C-alpha positions, 0 to 999 in steps of 0.5 A: 783338714784342708780337704774336709774344709773344701768339701764342706764349702762345696756342699754349702755352695751346692745347697745354696744353688739348689735353694736358688733353683727352687726359688726360681722354679717357684717364682716361674710357677707363680708368674704362670698362675698369675698369667692364667688367673689374669686371662681367666678374669679378662675372659670373664670381664669380656663375656660379661661386657658382651652379655650386657651389650647384647641385652642392651641391643635387644632392648633397643631393637625390641623398643624401636620395632614399632616406631620403625614400622610406623616410620614406613607408613604412608596414609596409614598403609605399610609401604613394604611387603611384610613377607619380603622383609621377614624373608630377608630376616630369616635368611640372614639368621639361616645363613649364620646358623648354617655357618655355625653348623659347618664350623662346629662340624669339624669337632662333631659327627654331623653328616653333610652328605647330600644323598637321598637317604641323608636328605630324607633323614634331615627332613624327618629330623626337622619336622618338629620345628615346622610348627613353631616355624608356622607360628612365627611366620604368622606372628611376624607378619601380623606384628607388622600389619597390626601397627596400623591399628595402634600407636607404638606405646600401646603396642609395647604395653599390650605386647606384654600380654605375651608374658601372661599367655606364655605362663598360662600355656606353660602351666597347661602344656608343660605342667609347670606349677606357678606360685601364688606370687606369680599368679598375682603378678599375672593377674595384675598384668592382665587386668592392667592391660584390659584397663589400658585397652578400654581407655585407648579404644575410647581415645581412638574414636575421639582421635578419628573424629579429630583427624577427619576434621583436621589434616594434621597427623594426631600423635595421641595414644590410641588403639583401633577396635580391630587391634584388640583381637589382633594383639590377642592372637599375636600374644597367644601365638607367641606364647604357644611358639615359645612353649613349644620351643621349650618342649622341643629343646627338652626333647631333643636336648642332644642336638646341636643348637646350631642345627635346631636353629637351622631347621627353624630358620629354614621353615621361616625362610621358605614360608616367607619366600613363597608369599613374598614372590607371589606378592611381587608378581601380583604387584608387577601386573599393575606396575609392570616391573618385578620388584620384591623390595618395592616400598623399602626405605632406610627404616625398613632395612634398619628393621631387617638389621635389628631384628636379624641380630636380635633373633641371633642373640636370642638363640644364643 
């Protein structure tokens, strides 16, 4: 009897012990799941904050561009070389993209050998990006020089024509159909821009008469007649470059994003470097000193910083 009782007590003790072990394991698993869920939610919150911060920065960079360029004016002349400024911007973006390619090559099959065959292969692979590289080269320099012919507010309003030209070219080249609501919105955008342009052209003639009679700088909204074709070319090239980039991304979707950006920024860097050096050499004949950064100010470097970061954020 005593033996049976002790055996029963031992069985009950082992049963209680196993129940405690199961409860302990369940508690540990529950804690692990809570930790994993907390990490996932924290990452989602951080990603959301980072995304919102990038959007906010892009709004500031886009809105301040024209103002900063006007702050670099002296007697209605841009003091710095636009190609030198754009060269620095493209070179900074190229450096970051090259770092991304090198960093991602550890887990990819990218060949970094500098053999002649590989260099030719990379050149052929980069050729589709030459077209948007040329378009962005023209547009980025045009965006600087046309600031002289309009005020910052007019530039921001008329630059929205990029939406119109992009939508039309997207429909013509990629055959993307637009809804009636989209066509109606584009019509409002187009006619609103035309109406604003007509009003500001009239104001520009009045402002020129006032400025000739007074030495004070007029702070009115205006657009010079030359500004209309310039903004038209700017928006058309911008839309064409954007649509062509979309075409390349769909055609070469298996390529690394860093590689695509590297090819595009390579062309931008080279195309801006050549005229930047040429302009510095020409100016050195009159100033007797070679200085490609002549005319650069604090505002110019601020343009470089904001536009380089804006371009990198846009490519993500």
